[in-house]
N, CA, C and O of each residue as an XYZ file, in Angstrom:
900
protein
N       5.364    -20.768     14.044
C       4.616    -20.151     12.944
C       4.157    -18.752     13.361
O       3.682    -18.556     14.480
N       4.298    -17.805     12.475
C       3.844    -16.434     12.756
C       2.343    -16.381     12.564
O       1.842    -16.670     11.477
N       1.627    -16.013     13.607
C       0.170    -16.016     13.574
C      -0.389    -14.665     13.989
O       0.232    -13.909     14.736
N      -1.583    -14.388     13.477
C      -2.316    -13.185     13.865
C      -3.705    -13.612     14.293
O      -4.371    -14.374     13.591
N      -4.139    -13.129     15.432
C      -5.489    -13.386     15.916
C      -6.246    -12.070     15.863
O      -5.873    -11.102     16.525
N      -7.308    -12.040     15.074
C      -8.105    -10.820     14.926
C      -9.248    -10.858     15.921
O     -10.112    -11.732     15.855
N      -9.250     -9.909     16.843
C     -10.288     -9.852     17.866
C      -9.700    -10.027     19.244
O      -8.965    -10.982     19.498
N     -10.025     -9.096     20.147
C      -9.454     -9.115     21.492
C     -10.484     -9.469     22.562
O     -10.256     -9.223     23.747
N     -11.623    -10.048     22.150
C     -12.580    -10.555     23.122
C     -12.057    -11.833     23.746
O     -10.906    -12.209     23.524
N     -12.898    -12.510     24.530
C     -12.436    -13.700     25.235
C     -12.006    -14.803     24.274
O     -11.056    -15.532     24.560
N     -12.687    -14.935     23.143
C     -12.303    -15.983     22.186
C     -10.916    -15.689     21.624
O     -10.042    -16.555     21.626
N     -10.718    -14.461     21.142
C      -9.426    -14.104     20.591
C      -8.300    -14.234     21.602
O      -7.228    -14.750     21.285
N      -8.541    -13.768     22.809
C      -7.507    -13.846     23.845
C      -7.161    -15.294     24.175
O      -5.991    -15.642     24.335
N      -8.183    -16.128     24.276
C      -7.953    -17.535     24.626
C      -7.135    -18.238     23.556
O      -6.199    -18.975     23.866
N      -7.490    -18.010     22.286
C      -6.755    -18.637     21.189
C      -5.334    -18.080     21.105
O      -4.383    -18.836     20.906
N      -5.186    -16.775     21.254
C      -3.856    -16.164     21.179
C      -2.949    -16.717     22.279
O      -1.791    -17.044     22.020
N      -3.463    -16.821     23.486
C      -2.659    -17.323     24.603
C      -2.241    -18.771     24.374
O      -1.110    -19.154     24.676
N      -3.155    -19.570     23.841
C      -2.832    -20.984     23.586
C      -1.784    -21.102     22.484
O      -0.866    -21.914     22.595
N      -1.904    -20.316     21.436
C      -0.912    -20.335     20.361
C       0.474    -19.952     20.887
O       1.472    -20.586     20.546
N       0.524    -18.911     21.719
C       1.793    -18.478     22.289
C       2.379    -19.566     23.186
O       3.587    -19.802     23.180
N       1.523    -20.218     23.948
C       1.964    -21.304     24.822
C       2.596    -22.436     24.011
O       3.540    -23.084     24.464
N       2.067    -22.666     22.809
C       2.579    -23.737     21.954
C       3.814    -23.312     21.157
O       4.337    -24.086     20.356
N       4.271    -22.093     21.380
C       5.523    -21.653     20.772
C       5.396    -20.830     19.511
O       6.401    -20.524     18.870
N       4.167    -20.462     19.138
C       3.980    -19.647     17.947
C       4.239    -18.168     18.267
O       4.065    -17.725     19.402
N       4.649    -17.431     17.258
C       4.765    -15.978     17.362
C       3.379    -15.387     17.117
O       2.780    -15.638     16.072
N       2.863    -14.603     18.068
C       1.460    -14.187     18.010
C       1.315    -12.680     18.156
O       1.853    -12.072     19.081
N       0.573    -12.090     17.216
C       0.076    -10.722     17.354
C      -1.442    -10.815     17.479
O      -2.067    -11.637     16.809
N      -2.034     -9.991     18.320
C      -3.487     -9.952     18.437
C      -3.961     -8.590     17.943
O      -3.447     -7.552     18.358
N      -4.952     -8.611     17.049
C      -5.352     -7.392     16.362
C      -6.619     -6.762     16.905
O      -7.549     -7.451     17.325
N      -6.637     -5.437     16.887
C      -7.803     -4.663     17.297
C      -7.870     -3.410     16.432
O      -6.911     -3.090     15.730
N      -8.998     -2.697     16.478
C      -9.146     -1.503     15.630
C      -8.179     -0.402     16.020
O      -7.504      0.173     15.166
N      -8.111     -0.109     17.306
C      -7.317      1.014     17.804
C      -6.577      0.551     19.051
O      -7.126      0.642     20.149
N      -5.359      0.061     18.918
C      -4.640     -0.472     20.076
C      -4.511      0.518     21.229
O      -4.648      0.143     22.393
N      -4.250      1.773     20.906
C      -4.073      2.758     21.979
C      -5.353      2.913     22.796
O      -5.317      2.923     24.026
N      -6.482      3.035     22.103
C      -7.751      3.170     22.810
C      -8.075      1.904     23.583
O      -8.535      1.970     24.723
N      -7.836      0.741     22.966
C      -8.151     -0.516     23.636
C      -7.308     -0.713     24.887
O      -7.802     -1.207     25.901
N      -6.039     -0.329     24.819
C      -5.145     -0.521     25.961
C      -5.361      0.522     27.052
O      -4.907      0.343     28.182
N      -6.055      1.613     26.716
C      -6.281      2.664     27.712
C      -7.477      2.381     28.611
O      -7.626      3.006     29.661
N      -8.326      1.446     28.206
C      -9.498      1.127     29.031
C      -9.065      0.388     30.289
O      -8.191     -0.479     30.248
N      -9.685      0.742     31.396
C      -9.293      0.154     32.677
C     -10.388     -0.702     33.300
O     -10.174     -1.319     34.344
N     -11.556     -0.745     32.673
C     -12.662     -1.520     33.233
C     -13.104     -2.590     32.243
O     -12.769     -2.538     31.060
N     -13.855     -3.550     32.742
C     -14.382     -4.611     31.893
C     -15.405     -4.037     30.925
O     -16.025     -3.009     31.197
N     -15.576     -4.721     29.779
C     -16.553     -4.250     28.801
C     -17.956     -4.731     29.157
O     -18.166     -5.331     30.211
N     -18.919     -4.463     28.267
C     -20.315     -4.794     28.551
C     -20.536     -6.296     28.705
O     -21.496     -6.716     29.350
N     -19.662     -7.103     28.121
C     -19.770     -8.558     28.228
C     -19.032     -9.104     29.443
O     -19.017    -10.312     29.678
N     -18.418     -8.202     30.216
C     -17.676     -8.636     31.393
C     -16.244     -9.044     31.105
O     -15.569     -9.584     31.981
N     -15.766     -8.794     29.880
C     -14.397     -9.136     29.534
C     -13.440     -8.158     30.210
O     -13.596     -6.949     30.043
N     -12.455     -8.641     30.967
C     -11.538     -7.748     31.672
C     -10.780     -6.826     30.725
O     -10.692     -7.082     29.524
N     -10.239     -5.758     31.280
C      -9.494     -4.774     30.490
C      -8.353     -5.447     29.733
O      -7.667     -6.316     30.270
N      -8.157     -5.037     28.484
C      -7.138     -5.644     27.634
C      -5.740     -5.416     28.188
O      -4.889     -6.301     28.100
N      -5.490     -4.238     28.759
C      -4.149     -3.929     29.251
C      -3.710     -4.920     30.322
O      -2.555     -5.345     30.345
N      -4.626     -5.287     31.203
C      -4.290     -6.245     32.256
C      -3.962     -7.604     31.664
O      -3.019     -8.267     32.094
N      -4.758     -8.021     30.659
C      -4.492     -9.306     30.011
C      -3.152     -9.263     29.279
O      -2.370    -10.210     29.363
N      -2.881     -8.169     28.561
C      -1.640     -8.052     27.805
C      -0.427     -8.090     28.733
O       0.614     -8.642     28.375
N      -0.559     -7.504     29.924
C       0.547     -7.530     30.885
C       0.860     -8.948     31.334
O       2.001     -9.265     31.670
N      -0.161     -9.801     31.339
C       0.032    -11.204     31.724
C       0.565    -12.047     30.555
O       1.004    -13.180     30.753
N       0.525    -11.491     29.346
C       0.983    -12.215     28.156
C       1.945    -11.318     27.361
O       1.627    -10.908     26.244
N       3.107    -11.018     27.927
C       4.014    -10.040     27.301
C       4.557    -10.473     25.945
O       5.017     -9.629     25.176
N       4.516    -11.755     25.633
C       5.025    -12.221     24.342
C       4.067    -11.924     23.196
O       4.447    -12.005     22.028
N       2.815    -11.576     23.532
C       1.804    -11.319     22.504
C       1.697     -9.817     22.264
O       1.421     -9.053     23.189
N       1.913     -9.406     21.042
C       1.873     -7.990     20.698
C       0.452     -7.578     20.324
O      -0.208     -8.267     19.547
N      -0.018     -6.467     20.867
C      -1.318     -5.892     20.508
C      -1.085     -4.879     19.389
O      -0.287     -3.955     19.545
N      -1.775     -5.048     18.267
C      -1.531     -4.204     17.099
C      -2.828     -3.943     16.347
O      -3.846     -4.581     16.611
N      -2.787     -3.010     15.415
C      -3.926     -2.812     14.521
C      -4.132     -4.083     13.701
O      -3.205     -4.863     13.486
N      -5.379     -4.270     13.246
C      -5.684     -5.465     12.483
C      -4.697     -5.683     11.339
O      -4.156     -6.778     11.181
N      -4.464     -4.648     10.547
C      -3.596     -4.796      9.371
C      -2.155     -5.072      9.773
O      -1.473     -5.858      9.115
N      -1.681     -4.441     10.841
C      -0.303     -4.656     11.289
C      -0.138     -6.059     11.865
O       0.891     -6.702     11.658
N      -1.149     -6.531     12.583
C      -1.073     -7.878     13.148
C      -0.984     -8.925     12.050
O      -0.240     -9.899     12.166
N      -1.751     -8.718     10.979
C      -1.826     -9.713      9.906
C      -0.647     -9.661      8.952
O      -0.375    -10.642      8.261
N       0.054     -8.546      8.899
C       1.149     -8.392      7.941
C       2.216     -9.465      8.172
O       2.803     -9.546      9.251
N       2.454    -10.268      7.171
C       3.489    -11.297      7.253
C       3.095    -12.552      7.997
O       3.906    -13.468      8.130
N       1.860    -12.616      8.488
C       1.435    -13.806      9.230
C       1.208    -14.978      8.282
O       0.712    -14.798      7.170
N       1.572    -16.175      8.725
C       1.323    -17.383      7.947
C      -0.096    -17.902      8.193
O      -0.714    -18.497      7.310
N      -0.591    -17.670      9.387
C      -1.941    -18.079      9.784
C      -2.649    -16.892     10.393
O      -2.111    -16.229     11.280
N      -3.874    -16.613      9.915
C      -4.687    -15.527     10.453
C      -5.961    -16.143     11.012
O      -6.675    -16.855     10.305
N      -6.246    -15.870     12.278
C      -7.431    -16.411     12.933
C      -8.478    -15.308     13.045
O      -8.240    -14.276     13.672
N      -9.630    -15.533     12.435
C     -10.723    -14.574     12.557
C     -11.548    -14.914     13.794
O     -12.399    -15.803     13.763
N     -11.285    -14.196     14.876
C     -12.008    -14.398     16.132
C     -12.847    -13.165     16.458
O     -13.082    -12.850     17.624
N     -13.292    -12.478     15.420
C     -14.102    -11.275     15.611
C     -15.573    -11.635     15.761
O     -15.970    -12.770     15.498
N     -16.373    -10.674     16.181
C     -17.827    -10.810     16.132
C     -18.225    -11.051     14.679
O     -17.796    -10.322     13.785
N     -19.054    -12.083     14.443
C     -19.393    -12.438     13.069
C     -19.976    -11.294     12.265
O     -19.730    -11.192     11.063
N     -20.749    -10.430     12.914
C     -21.358     -9.313     12.213
C     -20.355     -8.281     11.739
O     -20.661     -7.469     10.865
N     -19.145     -8.307     12.314
C     -18.107     -7.339     11.942
C     -16.977     -7.977     11.150
O     -16.040     -7.286     10.751
N     -17.048     -9.286     10.914
C     -15.908     -9.995     10.331
C     -15.481     -9.443      8.984
O     -14.292     -9.210      8.762
N     -16.432     -9.228      8.076
C     -16.064     -8.745      6.741
C     -15.445     -7.355      6.808
O     -14.478     -7.068      6.102
N     -15.997     -6.496      7.651
C     -15.442     -5.141      7.800
C     -14.018     -5.205      8.344
O     -13.135     -4.492      7.869
N     -13.800     -6.058      9.336
C     -12.459     -6.188      9.908
C     -11.479     -6.704      8.870
O     -10.360     -6.202      8.769
N     -11.887     -7.702      8.098
C     -10.997     -8.254      7.086
C     -10.714     -7.244      5.975
O      -9.644     -7.276      5.366
N     -11.660     -6.353      5.709
C     -11.388     -5.252      4.780
C     -10.273     -4.372      5.329
O      -9.408     -3.919      4.579
N     -10.293     -4.132      6.637
C      -9.236     -3.336      7.253
C      -7.893     -4.052      7.174
O      -6.855     -3.416      6.994
N      -7.916     -5.363      7.307
C      -6.688     -6.145      7.170
C      -6.120     -5.972      5.771
O      -4.912     -5.807      5.600
N      -7.007     -6.010      4.755
C      -6.607     -5.806      3.371
C      -6.320     -7.098      2.639
O      -5.721     -8.022      3.189
N      -6.755     -7.154      1.391
C      -6.570     -8.357      0.581
C      -5.101     -8.731      0.453
O      -4.762     -9.913      0.391
N      -4.238     -7.741      0.413
C      -2.809     -8.024      0.274
C      -2.252     -8.820      1.429
O      -1.333     -9.618      1.247
N      -2.797     -8.614      2.620
C      -2.355     -9.371      3.793
C      -3.032    -10.731      3.900
O      -2.616    -11.582      4.685
N      -4.082    -10.929      3.102
C      -4.840    -12.182      3.163
C      -4.500    -13.139      2.030
O      -4.652    -14.352      2.177
N      -4.045    -12.608      0.907
C      -3.767    -13.444     -0.256
C      -2.745    -14.533      0.074
O      -1.650    -14.248      0.556
N      -3.121    -15.776     -0.193
C      -2.233    -16.904      0.042
C      -2.162    -17.370      1.469
O      -1.567    -18.411      1.751
N      -2.760    -16.620      2.387
C      -2.679    -16.976      3.804
C      -3.781    -17.960      4.193
O      -4.870    -17.953      3.618
N      -3.484    -18.794      5.164
C      -4.516    -19.634      5.774
C      -5.307    -18.760      6.734
O      -4.743    -18.180      7.662
N      -6.612    -18.666      6.512
C      -7.477    -17.871      7.373
C      -8.404    -18.843      8.110
O      -9.335    -19.394      7.523
N      -8.140    -19.043      9.381
C      -8.967    -19.900     10.220
C     -10.131    -19.064     10.748
O      -9.948    -18.189     11.594
N     -11.320    -19.345     10.240
C     -12.511    -18.571     10.591
C     -13.278    -19.304     11.684
O     -13.853    -20.366     11.443
N     -13.283    -18.733     12.887
C     -13.997    -19.361     13.999
C     -15.214    -18.526     14.431
O     -15.833    -18.801     15.459
N     -15.544    -17.504     13.631
C     -16.668    -16.617     13.950
C     -17.993    -17.264     13.564
O     -18.039    -18.169     12.731
N     -19.067    -16.788     14.182
C     -20.414    -17.249     13.862
C     -21.310    -16.070     13.492
O     -21.162    -14.984     14.053
N     -22.240    -16.269     12.553
C     -23.096    -15.172     12.084
C     -24.293    -14.940     13.012
O     -25.444    -15.127     12.616
N     -24.007    -14.537     14.233
C     -25.055    -14.362     15.234
C     -25.646    -12.959     15.166
O     -24.920    -11.967     15.099
N     -26.963    -12.893     15.184
C     -27.697    -11.633     15.127
C     -28.416    -11.432     16.457
O     -29.367    -12.147     16.773
N     -27.949    -10.444     17.236
C     -28.516    -10.172     18.560
C     -29.530     -9.027     18.522
O     -29.951     -8.545     19.573
N     -29.926     -8.586     17.325
C     -30.775     -7.394     17.210
C     -32.141     -7.567     17.875
O     -32.765     -6.585     18.276
N     -32.598     -8.789     17.989
C     -33.893     -9.034     18.631
C     -33.733     -9.679     20.005
O     -34.661    -10.291     20.533
N     -32.535     -9.527     20.571
C     -32.296    -10.050     21.911
C     -31.839    -11.499     21.892
O     -31.346    -12.011     20.887
N     -32.021    -12.140     23.043
C     -31.585    -13.526     23.207
C     -32.766    -14.473     23.049
O     -33.891    -14.105     23.386
N     -32.539    -15.683     22.547
C     -31.286    -16.120     21.941
C     -31.112    -15.498     20.563
O     -32.098    -15.166     19.905
N     -29.873    -15.338     20.121
C     -29.655    -14.723     18.806
C     -30.112    -15.629     17.677
O     -30.213    -16.844     17.844
N     -30.383    -15.035     16.537
C     -30.652    -15.798     15.322
C     -29.394    -15.760     14.449
O     -28.375    -15.199     14.852
N     -29.466    -16.353     13.259
C     -28.353    -16.316     12.312
C     -28.680    -15.332     11.196
O     -29.772    -15.380     10.631
N     -27.743    -14.438     10.871
C     -28.032    -13.470      9.814
C     -27.747    -14.032      8.427
O     -28.062    -13.391      7.424
N     -27.156    -15.216      8.359
C     -27.011    -15.936      7.089
C     -27.105    -17.415      7.401
O     -26.546    -17.887      8.391
N     -27.826    -18.159      6.537
C     -27.988    -19.590      6.783
C     -28.581    -20.262      5.546
O     -28.893    -19.598      4.558
N     -28.731    -21.561      5.609
C     -29.373    -22.393      4.589
C     -28.635    -22.413      3.260
O     -28.103    -23.453      2.870
N     -28.592    -21.302      2.565
C     -28.002    -21.275      1.221
C     -26.669    -20.531      1.167
O     -26.114    -20.328      0.088
N     -26.161    -20.127      2.321
C     -24.908    -19.385      2.381
C     -24.382    -19.485      3.810
O     -25.066    -19.986      4.702
N     -23.178    -19.009      4.011
C     -22.583    -19.012      5.346
C     -21.594    -17.864      5.450
O     -21.172    -17.304      4.438
N     -21.230    -17.519      6.672
C     -20.220    -16.487      6.876
C     -18.887    -16.931      6.285
O     -18.172    -16.130      5.683
N     -18.556    -18.208      6.458
C     -17.319    -18.708      5.886
C     -17.258    -18.511      4.385
O     -16.220    -18.126      3.846
N     -18.369    -18.772      3.704
C     -18.431    -18.576      2.251
C     -18.345    -17.103      1.883
O     -17.686    -16.740      0.908
N     -19.008    -16.252      2.661
C     -18.952    -14.822      2.382
C     -17.519    -14.307      2.470
O     -17.095    -13.486      1.657
N     -16.786    -14.791      3.453
C     -15.385    -14.385      3.595
C     -14.567    -14.878      2.409
O     -13.755    -14.136      1.856
N     -14.783    -16.141      2.018
C     -14.025    -16.683      0.887
C     -14.331    -15.933     -0.406
O     -13.425    -15.681     -1.200
N     -15.601    -15.570     -0.631
C     -15.958    -14.813     -1.837
C     -15.355    -13.413     -1.829
O     -14.871    -12.926     -2.850
N     -15.391    -12.776     -0.663
C     -14.875    -11.407     -0.562
C     -13.358    -11.358     -0.737
O     -12.808    -10.367     -1.217
N     -12.690    -12.446     -0.340
C     -11.218    -12.485     -0.411
C     -10.797    -13.795     -1.081
O     -10.322    -14.716     -0.416
N     -10.975    -13.868     -2.397
C     -10.734    -15.125     -3.105
C      -9.297    -15.618     -3.017
O      -9.039    -16.806     -3.205
N      -8.363    -14.723     -2.734
C      -6.969    -15.142     -2.613
C      -6.640    -15.780     -1.277
O      -5.599    -16.421     -1.132
N      -7.527    -15.608     -0.294
C      -7.312    -16.214      1.022
C      -7.673    -17.695      0.979
O      -8.481    -18.120      0.153
N      -7.077    -18.468      1.863
C      -7.383    -19.893      1.973
C      -8.174    -20.103      3.261
O      -7.605    -20.403      4.311
N      -9.489    -19.942      3.167
C     -10.363    -19.910      4.336
C     -10.698    -21.324      4.797
O     -11.071    -22.183      3.998
N     -10.560    -21.545      6.085
C     -10.946    -22.812      6.707
C     -11.854    -22.503      7.890
O     -11.459    -21.803      8.822
N     -13.062    -23.026      7.843
C     -13.998    -22.853      8.957
C     -13.780    -23.976      9.954
O     -13.766    -25.148      9.580
N     -13.609    -23.623     11.222
C     -13.441    -24.636     12.259
C     -13.610    -23.998     13.634
O     -13.606    -22.775     13.768
N     -13.758    -24.836     14.643
C     -13.793    -24.453     16.061
C     -15.012    -23.633     16.470
O     -15.117    -23.234     17.630
N     -15.939    -23.370     15.542
C     -17.063    -22.492     15.863
C     -18.206    -23.212     16.557
O     -19.237    -22.596     16.828
N     -18.054    -24.502     16.853
C     -19.135    -25.278     17.456
C     -18.895    -25.583     18.928
O     -19.487    -26.513     19.476
N     -18.029    -24.802     19.571
C     -17.748    -25.006     20.998
C     -17.316    -23.676     21.602
O     -17.047    -22.716     20.879
N     -17.250    -23.623     22.934
C     -16.857    -22.371     23.563
C     -15.341    -22.204     23.525
O     -14.616    -23.140     23.188
N     -14.866    -21.015     23.871
C     -13.451    -20.677     23.685
C     -12.531    -21.585     24.483
O     -11.494    -22.012     23.974
N     -12.895    -21.889     25.734
C     -12.025    -22.729     26.559
C     -11.805    -24.089     25.928
O     -10.692    -24.617     25.945
N     -12.876    -24.662     25.364
C     -12.755    -25.982     24.750
C     -12.082    -25.912     23.384
O     -11.441    -26.874     22.961
N     -12.220    -24.785     22.690
C     -11.456    -24.615     21.454
C      -9.973    -24.833     21.736
O      -9.293    -25.567     21.019
N      -9.487    -24.185     22.786
C      -8.060    -24.181     23.101
C      -7.626    -25.399     23.897
O      -6.499    -25.872     23.748
N      -8.521    -25.915     24.749
C      -8.157    -27.021     25.637
C      -9.302    -28.031     25.725
O      -9.998    -28.095     26.738
N      -9.497    -28.818     24.664
C     -10.605    -29.775     24.657
C     -10.474    -30.859     25.707
O     -11.465    -31.491     26.073
N      -9.262    -31.081     26.197
C      -9.038    -32.109     27.203
C      -9.693    -31.814     28.540
O      -9.639    -32.653     29.439
N     -10.312    -30.646     28.702
C     -11.058    -30.365     29.934
C     -12.260    -31.294     30.084
O     -12.748    -31.516     31.192
N     -12.734    -31.834     28.959
C     -13.830    -32.790     28.995
C     -13.269    -34.206     29.054
O     -12.172    -34.463     28.559
N     -14.019    -35.123     29.657
C     -13.568    -36.516     29.721
C     -13.446    -37.114     28.322
O     -12.594    -37.969     28.080
N     -14.298    -36.663     27.402
C     -14.185    -37.008     25.982
C     -14.173    -35.693     25.220
O     -15.172    -34.973     25.227
N     -13.062    -35.362     24.560
C     -12.967    -34.050     23.901
C     -14.008    -33.811     22.821
O     -14.271    -32.659     22.477
N     -14.614    -34.869     22.271
C     -15.627    -34.679     21.249
C     -15.027    -34.489     19.864
O     -13.873    -34.834     19.611
N     -15.841    -33.930     18.975
C     -15.484    -33.816     17.558
C     -15.353    -32.359     17.158
O     -16.106    -31.506     17.629
N     -14.395    -32.079     16.289
C     -14.248    -30.751     15.706
C     -14.271    -30.917     14.190
O     -13.783    -31.918     13.664
N     -14.838    -29.937     13.488
C     -15.040    -30.020     12.049
C     -14.159    -29.009     11.322
O     -13.816    -27.961     11.867
N     -13.799    -29.340     10.084
C     -13.116    -28.379      9.219
C     -13.837    -28.328      7.873
O     -14.289    -29.349      7.355
N     -13.934    -27.123      7.320
C     -14.535    -26.894      6.000
C     -13.642    -25.930      5.245
O     -13.202    -24.924      5.802
N     -13.370    -26.227      3.980
C     -12.555    -25.310      3.191
C     -12.250    -25.871      1.817
O     -12.347    -27.077      1.589
N     -11.883    -24.992      0.911
C     -11.618    -25.386     -0.474
C     -10.193    -25.864     -0.700
O      -9.920    -26.556     -1.681
N      -9.280    -25.501      0.201
C      -7.859    -25.759      0.000
C      -7.407    -26.890      0.918
O      -7.421    -26.743      2.140
N      -7.004    -28.023      0.332
C      -6.624    -29.201      1.122
C      -5.405    -28.917      1.998
O      -5.350    -29.370      3.141
N      -4.430    -28.176      1.477
C      -3.235    -27.884      2.264
C      -3.574    -27.000      3.465
O      -3.061    -27.210      4.564
N      -4.439    -26.013      3.247
C      -4.844    -25.139      4.348
C      -5.576    -25.933      5.422
O      -5.362    -25.717      6.615
N      -6.438    -26.851      4.999
C      -7.144    -27.682      5.975
C      -6.177    -28.573      6.749
O      -6.384    -28.832      7.934
N      -5.129    -29.040      6.089
C      -4.126    -29.851      6.778
C      -3.380    -29.032      7.824
O      -3.080    -29.529      8.910
N      -3.079    -27.768      7.493
C      -2.424    -26.884      8.467
C      -3.318    -26.702      9.688
O      -2.855    -26.809     10.824
N      -4.600    -26.427      9.453
C      -5.540    -26.227     10.553
C      -5.716    -27.516     11.349
O      -5.740    -27.480     12.579
N      -5.840    -28.651     10.668
C      -6.005    -29.922     11.370
C      -4.806    -30.207     12.273
O      -4.970    -30.718     13.380
N      -3.611    -29.880     11.808
C      -2.431    -30.060     12.643
C      -2.464    -29.186     13.876
O      -2.088    -29.617     14.966
N      -2.915    -27.953     13.701
C      -3.039    -27.041     14.838
C      -4.081    -27.551     15.828
O      -3.871    -27.503     17.040
N      -5.201    -28.038     15.308
C      -6.242    -28.572     16.174
C      -5.703    -29.724     17.018
O      -6.017    -29.830     18.203
N      -4.907    -30.569     16.415
C      -4.337    -31.693     17.166
C      -3.348    -31.199     18.200
O      -3.251    -31.777     19.283
N      -2.604    -30.134     17.890
C      -1.715    -29.531     18.881
C      -2.514    -28.992     20.063
O      -2.062    -29.064     21.205
N      -3.691    -28.457     19.794
C      -4.551    -27.961     20.856
C      -5.070    -29.103     21.731
O      -5.410    -28.890     22.895
N      -5.128    -30.310     21.174
C      -5.620    -31.460     21.917
C      -6.849    -32.116     21.329
O      -7.397    -33.047     21.920
N      -7.294    -31.645     20.170
C      -8.455    -32.250     19.518
C      -8.041    -33.572     18.877
O      -7.080    -33.625     18.109
N      -8.768    -34.629     19.196
C      -8.407    -35.958     18.722
C      -9.249    -36.418     17.541
O      -8.792    -37.230     16.737
N     -10.466    -35.914     17.427
C     -11.383    -36.357     16.377
C     -11.703    -35.172     15.469
O     -12.566    -34.352     15.782
N     -10.995    -35.091     14.339
C     -11.152    -33.985     13.392
C     -11.835    -34.535     12.139
O     -11.306    -35.431     11.482
N     -13.005    -33.999     11.812
C     -13.763    -34.463     10.651
C     -13.732    -33.394      9.571
O     -14.171    -32.265      9.787
N     -13.203    -33.765      8.394
C     -13.187    -32.871      7.233
C     -14.530    -33.012      6.525
O     -14.826    -34.057      5.947
N     -15.338    -31.961      6.573
C     -16.668    -32.005      5.972
C     -16.659    -31.768      4.472
O     -17.617    -32.132      3.790
N     -15.601    -31.168      3.943
C     -15.553    -30.873      2.514
C     -15.249    -29.412      2.261
O     -14.549    -28.766      3.042
N     -15.780    -28.894      1.163
C     -15.447    -27.526      0.760
C     -16.117    -26.498      1.676
O     -16.822    -26.851      2.621
N     -15.883    -25.228      1.375
C     -16.327    -24.160      2.278
C     -17.847    -24.073      2.384
O     -18.354    -23.514      3.356
N     -18.586    -24.606      1.419
C     -20.045    -24.577      1.531
C     -20.535    -25.410      2.713
O     -21.642    -25.192      3.206
N     -19.730    -26.352      3.167
C     -20.149    -27.179      4.305
C     -20.119    -26.408      5.624
O     -20.598    -26.895      6.649
N     -19.549    -25.191      5.588
C     -19.604    -24.335      6.777
C     -21.036    -23.969      7.142
O     -21.309    -23.600      8.285
N     -21.958    -24.068      6.176
C     -23.366    -23.812      6.483
C     -23.836    -24.733      7.603
O     -24.558    -24.313      8.508
N     -23.423    -25.978      7.532
C     -23.863    -26.949      8.521
C     -23.360    -26.642      9.921
O     -24.132    -26.674     10.880
N     -22.073    -26.346     10.047
C     -21.542    -26.100     11.387
C     -22.051    -24.771     11.948
O     -22.292    -24.663     13.150
N     -22.217    -23.763     11.098
C     -22.777    -22.506     11.589
C     -24.224    -22.700     12.048
O     -24.661    -22.075     13.014
N     -24.958    -23.559     11.358
C     -26.354    -23.783     11.747
C     -26.501    -24.706     12.953
O     -27.619    -24.964     13.399
N     -25.387    -25.206     13.486
C     -25.430    -25.912     14.760
C     -25.597    -24.951     15.937
O     -25.968    -25.365     17.035
N     -25.321    -23.667     15.702
C     -25.330    -22.709     16.816
C     -26.678    -22.599     17.522
O     -26.690    -22.527     18.751
N     -27.818    -22.580     16.820
C     -29.087    -22.558     17.559
C     -29.247    -23.755     18.491
O     -29.783    -23.616     19.590
N     -28.786    -24.934     18.059
C     -28.822    -26.109     18.933
C     -27.854    -25.921     20.095
O     -28.187    -26.207     21.246
N     -26.648    -25.436     19.784
C     -25.638    -25.232     20.824
C     -26.160    -24.286     21.913
O     -26.005    -24.553     23.104
N     -26.771    -23.192     21.493
C     -27.266    -22.206     22.454
C     -28.336    -22.802     23.364
O     -28.372    -22.514     24.561
N     -29.194    -23.622     22.800
C     -30.261    -24.215     23.611
C     -29.723    -25.313     24.527
O     -30.254    -25.530     25.616
N     -28.684    -25.996     24.091
C     -28.025    -26.955     24.977
C     -27.379    -26.242     26.162
O     -27.431    -26.730     27.291
N     -26.775    -25.095     25.901
C     -26.198    -24.301     26.988
C     -27.285    -23.968     28.015
O     -27.072    -24.100     29.220
N     -28.452    -23.535     27.524
C     -29.542    -23.224     28.436
C     -30.021    -24.446     29.204
O     -30.299    -24.363     30.400
N     -30.118    -25.574     28.523
C     -30.621    -26.791     29.178
C     -29.619    -27.367     30.169
O     -30.003    -27.861     31.229
N     -28.331    -27.304     29.825
C     -27.307    -27.898     30.676
C     -26.810    -26.941     31.760
O     -26.241    -27.368     32.765
N     -27.032    -25.646     31.546
C     -26.573    -24.654     32.516
C     -25.084    -24.387     32.456
O     -24.531    -23.777     33.371
N     -24.419    -24.832     31.392
C     -22.981    -24.621     31.233
C     -22.621    -24.700     29.757
O     -23.252    -25.445     29.007
N     -21.604    -23.932     29.324
C     -21.124    -24.042     27.944
C     -20.008    -25.088     27.807
O     -19.439    -25.239     26.726
N     -19.698    -25.791     28.859
C     -18.599    -26.756     28.850
C     -19.073    -28.106     28.324
O     -19.166    -29.080     29.071
N     -19.369    -28.148     27.037
C     -19.796    -29.389     26.382
C     -19.393    -29.314     24.917
O     -19.080    -28.240     24.404
N     -19.405    -30.456     24.253
C     -19.078    -30.491     22.835
C     -19.914    -31.562     22.154
O     -20.445    -32.464     22.801
N     -20.019    -31.445     20.851
C     -20.689    -32.479     20.048
C     -19.724    -33.630     19.803
O     -18.517    -33.418     19.682
N     -20.258    -34.857     19.729
C     -19.463    -36.028     19.430
C     -20.142    -36.828     18.324
O     -21.302    -37.222     18.446
N     -19.405    -37.060     17.250
C     -19.913    -37.890     16.175
C     -19.522    -39.335     16.462
O     -18.341    -39.680     16.430
N     -20.501    -40.169     16.739
C     -20.270    -41.576     17.061
C     -20.460    -42.393     15.790
O     -21.525    -42.338     15.175
N     -19.456    -43.140     15.395
C     -19.547    -43.942     14.199
C     -18.693    -45.186     14.330
O     -18.640    -45.999     13.408
């Protein structure tokens, strides 16, 4: 499947590499590929230089957001949640119409430091905002309740735990659920339409505090029933 991953941070890189490993054709999108590839040092978050990562993954093409998404069957939004709508505007509605858009971003607000708050919650969600802004896209919220390594390789835990999907389009959710199972997720719970993304996004304050209490992000939620 031709896929585009929007965002070249650790989440985007991890998902792109896993997709390529599974045999998908993958482009990874950024604002300015030339500028991004010219950097030789790690960024403020400690993410290594993109050029070094790209050299280790020659099958993955680094492209502008719109070029990466052009013709893709699946588009993964792995951008910073605060920039997601702007990035998708750059992608363009024409590249999003009819496409499955797997939204794994979270609406985290770091303006007041750590821990971050949510810039949308309770009566709305980032997933819903994306669906409203691009009504032709088939948005599915998933994977946003765990760290990047576990998104791609849940089998690192003795029990992989539960992953959720939210979206209005049943076929799009089936595509995402199949991909999740390819990644190794065994327990996929369909929460319902895109409004249910409010619930999974609002798990982030709990997730962040669990990270602090456990001293590691290598954990997942498990729905026992």
